[in-house]
C-alpha positions in Angstrom: 0.0 0.0 0.0 1.4 3.4 -1.0 1.8 5.8 1.9 1.7 9.6 1.7 5.1 11.2 2.3 3.4 14.0 4.2 1.7 11.5 6.5 5.0 9.6 7.0 6.8 12.8 7.9 4.0 13.9 10.2 4.1 10.5 12.0 7.9 10.8 12.4 7.7 14.4 13.6 5.0 13.3 16.1 7.1 10.4 17.4 10.1 12.7 17.8 7.9 15.2 19.6 6.5 12.5 21.9 10.0 11.3 22.7 11.1 14.9 23.5 8.0 15.6 25.5 8.4 12.3 27.5 12.1 13.1 28.1 11.4 16.6 29.3 8.4 15.5 31.3 10.4 12.8 33.1 13.2 15.2 33.9 10.6 17.7 35.3 8.9 15.0 37.3 12.2 13.9 38.9 13.2 17.5 39.7 9.8 18.2 41.3 10.0 15.0 43.4 13.5 15.9 44.5 12.4 19.4 45.5 9.3 18.1 47.3 11.4 15.7 49.3 13.9 18.5 50.1 11.2 20.7 51.3 9.7 17.9 53.4 13.1 17.3 55.1 13.5 21.0 55.8 10.0 21.2 57.4 10.8 18.0 59.4 14.1 19.6 60.5 12.3 22.7 61.8 9.8 20.7 63.8 12.5 18.4 65.1 14.5 21.4 66.4 11.5 22.8 68.2 10.7 19.4 69.7 14.3 18.9 70.7 14.3 22.2 72.6 11.2 21.3 74.4 12.4 17.9 75.5 15.9 19.1 76.3 14.5 21.7 78.9 12.1 19.3 80.5 14.4 17.9 83.2 11.7 17.3 85.9 8.4 15.4 85.9 6.6 18.7 86.4 8.2 20.3 83.3 7.7 17.1 81.4 3.9 17.5 81.8 4.2 20.9 80.2 6.4 19.4 77.4 3.7 16.8 76.7 1.1 19.5 76.3 3.3 21.5 73.9 4.0 18.4 71.8 0.3 17.7 71.7 -0.4 21.3 70.6 2.2 20.9 67.8 0.6 17.8 66.4 -2.0 18.6 63.7 -5.4 17.1 63.6 -4.7 15.1 60.5 -1.6 13.7 62.2 0.5 14.6 59.2 3.2 15.3 61.7 3.7 13.0 64.7 6.0 13.2 67.7 7.1 10.4 70.1 9.6 10.1 72.9 10.8 6.7 74.2 12.5 6.4 77.6 13.3 3.8 80.2 11.4 5.9 82.7 7.6 5.8 82.0 7.3 9.3 83.3 9.3 10.7 80.5 7.5 9.0 77.5 5.2 10.5 74.9 3.2 9.0 72.0 4.0 5.9 70.0 6.9 5.5 67.6 6.2 4.9 64.0 6.9 1.3 63.0 6.7 -0.5 59.7 8.7 -1.2 56.5 11.8 0.9 55.8 11.6 2.0 52.1 14.7 4.1 52.0 17.5 5.0 54.4 18.8 8.5 53.7 21.4 8.6 56.5 21.7 11.1 59.4 18.8 9.4 61.0 16.3 9.9 58.1 14.3 7.0 56.9 11.3 6.7 54.6 8.9 4.2 56.1 5.6 2.6 55.2 3.7 2.3 58.5 1.9 -0.9 59.4 -1.8 -0.8 58.6 -1.5 0.6 55.1 -1.2 4.3 56.1 0.6 6.8 53.9 4.4 6.7 53.7 6.2 8.9 56.3 9.6 10.5 56.5 11.0 9.7 60.0 13.9 11.3 61.9 15.1 9.8 65.1 17.7 11.3 67.5 19.0 10.7 71.0 18.9 13.4 73.7 21.2 12.7 76.6 20.0 12.6 80.2 19.6 15.8 82.2 18.4 16.3 85.8 15.7 13.8 86.6 15.1 13.0 82.9 17.0 9.9 81.6 18.3 9.6 78.1 15.4 9.6 75.6 14.8 8.8 71.9 13.0 11.6 70.1 11.2 10.7 66.8 9.6 13.2 64.5 7.6 11.8 61.5 6.0 13.7 58.6 3.5 12.3 56.2 4.5 12.0 52.5 0.9 12.0 51.4 0.8 15.7 50.2 3.9 15.1 48.1 2.4 11.9 46.7 -0.8 13.7 45.7 1.1 16.6 44.2 3.3 14.2 42.1 0.3 12.2 41.0 -1.6 15.3 39.8 1.6 16.6 38.1 2.2 13.3 36.4 -1.4 13.1 35.1 -1.3 16.7 33.8 2.1 16.1 32.3 0.9 13.0 30.4 -2.1 14.8 29.2 0.0 17.7 28.0 2.4 15.4 26.2 -0.5 13.7 24.4 -2.1 17.0 23.4 1.3 18.4 22.3 2.0 15.3 20.2 -1.4 15.5 18.6 -0.9 19.2 17.8 2.6 18.4 16.3 1.0 15.6 14.2 -1.6 17.9 12.8 0.6 20.9 12.3 3.5 18.9 10.8 1.1 17.2 8.3 0.2 20.7 7.0 3.8 21.9 7.1 4.9 18.7 5.3 2.3 19.2 2.5 3.4 22.8 2.2 7.1 21.8 2.0 6.3 19.0 -0.5 4.6 21.5 -2.9 7.7 21.7 -5.1 7.6 17.9 -5.4 4.0 18.0 -6.5 4.8 20.6 -9.1 7.7 18.5 -10.3 5.4 15.5 -10.6 3.0 17.6 -12.7 5.8 18.7 -15.0 7.0 15.1 -15.4 3.5 13.9 -16.3 3.4 16.5 -19.0 6.4 14.9 -20.8 5.2 12.8 -23.8 6.6 11.4 -27.0 5.0 14.3 -28.8 6.8 16.8 -26.5 10.2 15.2 -26.0 12.0 18.6 -25.8 10.3 19.5 -22.6 12.4 19.6 -19.5 11.8 20.1 -15.8 12.4 23.6 -14.4 15.0 23.1 -11.7 15.7 26.7 -11.1 13.1 27.3 -8.4 13.4 23.9 -6.7 15.0 23.3 -3.3 18.5 21.8 -3.1 17.2 18.4 -2.2 15.1 18.2 -5.4 17.4 20.1 -7.7 19.7 17.1 -8.1 16.7 14.9 -8.8 15.3 17.2 -11.4 18.7 17.5 -13.1 19.1 13.7 -13.1 15.6 13.3 -14.6 16.4 15.9 -17.2 19.6 14.0 -18.0 17.6 10.8 -18.4 15.1 12.7 -20.7 18.0 14.0 -22.7 19.4 10.5 -23.1 16.0 9.1 -24.0 15.5 11.9 -26.5 18.8 11.1 -28.2 18.1 7.3 -28.1 14.6 8.0 -29.6 16.1 10.1 -32.3 18.7 7.4 -33.1 15.9 4.8 -33.2 14.0 6.9 -35.7 17.1 7.3 -37.8 17.9 3.7 -37.4 14.4 2.6 -38.5 14.7 4.9 -41.6 18.1 3.5 -42.4 16.9 -0.1 -42.1 14.0 0.6 -44.3 16.2 2.2 -46.8 18.8 -0.6 -46.8 16.1 -3.3 -47.2 14.1 -1.3 -49.7 16.9 -1.2 -52.2 17.4 -5.0 -52.6 13.6 -5.6 -52.4 13.1 -3.1 -55.2 15.8 -4.7 -57.3 14.3 -8.1 -56.7 10.8 -6.9 -57.7 12.1 -5.2 -60.8 14.2 -8.1 -62.0 11.4 -10.6 -61.3 8.9 -8.4 -63.2 11.3 -8.2 -66.2 11.7 -11.9 -66.1 8.0 -12.5 -66.0 7.1 -10.0 -68.8 9.9 -10.8 -71.2 9.2 -13.5 -73.8 11.5 -16.0 -75.3 14.2 -15.5 -72.7 17.0 -18.0 -72.7 17.8 -20.2 -69.9 21.1 -18.4 -69.5 19.2 -15.0 -69.0 16.9 -16.6 -66.4 20.0 -18.1 -64.7 21.6 -14.6 -64.6 18.4 -13.1 -63.1 18.2 -15.8 -60.5 21.9 -15.3 -59.7 21.3 -11.6 -59.3 18.3 -12.2 -57.1 20.4 -14.6 -55.0 23.0 -11.9 -54.4 20.3 -9.5 -53.2 18.9 -12.2 -50.9 22.4 -12.8 -49.5 22.7 -9.0 -48.9 19.4 -8.9 -47.1 20.3 -12.0 -45.0 23.6 -10.3 -44.1 21.8 -7.1 -42.9 19.4 -9.2 -40.9 22.1 -11.4 -39.3 24.2 -8.3 -38.4 21.2 -6.6 -36.9 20.4 -9.7 -34.8 24.0 -9.8 -33.6 24.0 -6.1 -32.7 20.7 -6.6 -30.9 22.2 -9.4 -28.7 25.2 -7.2 -28.0 22.9 -4.3 -26.9 21.2 -6.7 -24.4 24.6 -7.1 -22.7 25.6 -10.4 -24.1 29.2 -11.2 -23.3 31.6 -13.2 -25.4 31.8 -16.9 -24.6 34.3 -19.6 -25.5 37.2 -17.4 -24.6 40.7 -18.8 -25.4 43.9 -17.1 -24.5 45.8 -16.8 -27.8 48.4 -14.7 -29.5 46.6 -11.8 -31.1 49.3 -11.4 -33.7 48.7 -15.0 -34.9 44.9 -14.3 -35.1 45.5 -11.1 -37.1 47.9 -13.1 -39.3 45.2 -15.6 -40.1 42.9 -12.8 -41.1 45.6 -11.3 -43.4 46.2 -14.7 -45.0 42.5 -15.0 -45.9 42.3 -11.4 -47.2 45.4 -11.9 -49.4 43.4 -12.0 -52.6 41.3 -8.8 -52.1 44.4 -7.0 -51.0 46.4 -8.2 -54.0 43.6 -7.2 -56.4 43.5 -3.7 -54.8 47.3 -3.6 -54.9 47.4 -2.6 -51.3 50.0 -3.8 -48.8 49.3 -4.7 -45.2 51.8 -5.2 -42.3 51.3 -6.2 -38.7 53.4 -5.1 -35.7 53.5 -6.1 -32.1 51.8 -8.9 -30.2 50.1 -9.6 -26.9 48.1 -12.5 -25.4 44.5 -12.0 -24.4 41.5 -14.3 -23.9 39.1 -13.8 -26.9 36.5 -15.6 -28.9 38.6 -16.2 -32.0 35.6 -16.1 -34.3 34.3 -12.7 -33.1 37.9 -11.4 -32.9 38.5 -12.4 -36.5 35.3 -10.8 -37.6 36.2 -7.5 -36.0 39.7 -7.6 -37.6 38.2 -8.4 -41.0 35.8 -5.5 -40.8 38.6 -3.1 -39.9 40.9 -4.4 -42.6 38.1 -4.3 -45.3 37.3 -0.8 -44.1 40.9 0.2 -44.6 41.0 -1.5 -48.0 38.0 0.4 -49.3 39.5 3.7 -48.4 43.2 3.1 -49.3 44.7 4.0 -52.7 46.9 1.7 -54.8 50.4 1.1 -53.6 49.6 2.3 -50.1 50.1 0.3 -46.9 47.6 -0.5 -44.2 49.3 -1.0 -40.8 47.9 -3.3 -38.0 49.4 -2.5 -34.6 48.9 -4.6 -31.5 50.0 -3.1 -28.2 49.1 -3.6 -24.6 48.0 -0.5 -22.5 47.4 -1.4 -18.9 44.6 -3.9 -18.5 43.7 -3.8 -22.2 45.2 -4.7 -25.6 44.6 -2.3 -28.5 44.3 -3.5 -32.1 44.5 -0.6 -34.5 44.4 -0.4 -38.3 46.0 2.7 -39.9 45.8 3.6 -43.6 46.5 6.8 -45.6 43.4 8.5 -46.6 41.4 11.7 -46.8 41.1 13.6 -43.5 37.9 12.9 -41.6 35.9 15.7 -40.0 36.5 15.7 -36.2 32.8 16.0 -35.7 32.3 12.7 -37.6 34.9 10.8 -35.6 32.5 10.2 -32.7 29.9 8.7 -35.0 32.0 6.4 -37.2 31.0 3.3 -35.1 27.3 4.1 -35.1 25.0 1.9 -37.2 24.5 2.9 -40.8 26.7 5.9 -40.4 28.7 7.0 -43.4 31.0 10.0 -43.7 29.5 10.8 -47.1 26.0 12.1 -46.9 25.1 10.3 -50.1 25.1 6.6 -49.8 28.1 5.9 -52.0 29.1 2.3 -52.4 25.9 1.2 -50.6 25.6 -1.9 -52.7 28.9 -3.2 -51.4 28.4 -2.3 -47.7 25.5 -1.3 -45.5 27.2 0.7 -42.8 27.3 -2.0 -40.0 30.9 -3.1 -40.2 32.3 -0.7 -37.6 29.2 -1.0 -35.5 30.0 -4.7 -35.3 33.6 -3.9 -34.3 32.2 -1.8 -31.4 29.9 -4.6 -30.4 32.7 -7.2 -30.4 34.9 -4.8 -28.3 32.2 -4.3 -25.7 31.5 -8.1 -25.6 35.2 -8.5 -24.7 35.2 -5.7 -22.1 36.9 -3.2 -24.4 36.2 0.0 -26.3 36.7 1.4 -29.8 38.6 4.5 -31.0 39.3 6.4 -34.2 41.6 9.3 -35.2 42.6 11.2 -38.3 45.8 13.1 -38.4 48.6 13.9 -40.8 46.9 12.1 -43.7 46.5 8.9 -41.8 43.2 7.5 -40.5 43.3 5.0 -37.7 40.5 2.7 -36.5 40.7 0.2 -33.7 39.3 -1.6 -30.7 40.6 -3.0 -27.4 39.9 -6.2 -25.5 40.6 -7.1 -21.8 44.2 -8.3 -21.6 45.6 -11.5 -20.3 49.2 -12.0 -19.1 51.9 -10.4 -21.3 53.4 -12.5 -24.1 56.9 -12.0 -25.8 56.8 -9.8 -28.8 56.9 -11.5 -32.2 58.4 -10.2 -35.4 56.3 -8.0 -37.6 54.4 -9.3 -40.5 54.4 -8.0 -44.0 51.5 -8.4 -46.4 52.2 -7.7 -50.0 51.1 -11.1 -51.3 53.2 -13.0 -48.6 53.8 -12.5 -44.9 57.2 -12.6 -43.3 55.9 -15.2 -40.8 53.5 -17.8 -41.9 50.4 -18.6 -39.9 48.1 -21.5 -39.8 45.0 -21.1 -41.9 41.6 -20.5 -40.3 38.9 -23.1 -40.6 37.2 -22.7 -44.0 33.7 -22.1 -42.6 34.9 -19.5 -40.1 37.0 -17.6 -42.7 34.1 -17.6 -45.1 31.7 -16.1 -42.5 34.2 -13.4 -41.4 35.2 -12.4 -44.9 31.6 -12.4 -46.1 30.6 -10.1 -43.2 33.6 -7.8 -43.8 33.1 -7.5 -47.6 29.4 -6.9 -47.0 29.4 -4.6 -44.0 32.7 -2.7 -43.6 32.6 1.0 -44.4 32.3 4.4 -42.8 
């Protein structure tokens, strides 16, 4: 069940107020009880001193009679104060000492007693008066009732409890109103957030007039809206790009099929050529769909499995071996430098390297050299491919690994690639705990990615690719090479 923040705050304020009231009330109650006991002792001391003077000067039986009359006159009718004198001589005795259960012994002859018979507690002070004249040594006891103090404390406690309850209730009601007033900016923030819709994605929360506690929340929410807006815009662009990429082969298929159906007396060779062209378009569509499914799995956080710690130079060498023919046909040379060991999925790693090399091949002129560099940086190994080429706009460098992104506004060479090659490189890097990077300086364009590194391995000699490598490498399995090269030839590109 959802609870109101204002109610929760009011309840917490009320509990805090109750605790404070109870603490202060207890302290006041203890102070009052101490003061009442102190006053009772002072009153008892005054009466004891008077009684002591009377008994001390009564040294004969005749004077003792007068002393008895004075003690009787000093005793109130409610017997809240009582006097008694105990002596070995019956002539010098007065009253009856208070007897019962001792509740507390305060020293100096003071005791708090509960008399037999259930009477009110009494404060008792007993002292010895030495013999004088005909009077022997006597024990003078003065007792004062604690009933007035008890009644006062009881009334004070009841009043204090009632005031605590009323104060707590008042705090509860007032704090609820104050909390609702204090949460008014949050209510306004909620209304502003509810106004955000797909048709009004540019709207943001106004954080200028918000309290400090809500300012960070509003800024975080605006940041989330900004990221969602960017993602939504990318999704719209992505959908348009997918539709464009798929529309082209579908249009070609429809056109060629219509021509084949309407044309008469077409030879078997012409029909075979049409089917072959259609098959190429189907292969291109399948490549786009497979790449999109792969990127979708990567977006869902899928990590690379089947990791094997290998020499990355050897893996790059296998890719260079397989791409020997397209490099020879383009009269482009490729070399590899450096080495490091890292745990990778060799198939995915080869696919990323193939895409980078095919990307370099498509943007490298004849008799130029593409350089593959493998180097370890901290906890990562970086694999970069550099090739001479036209400078790339710095504003475009941050988007080169986006899906369907091309530096040229017109979709040049769109039949050979569909703009997913570098996006796949980025996905492979993220699946291996790495990142991608790109730079363009001094007429050299560099693209690369990194993977989480394993233990360092000894450096191996560089590899040259101009038809032959300096160090031979074992060939990749045929099916794996075919898949990697097909993906690279289809999808690499800026």
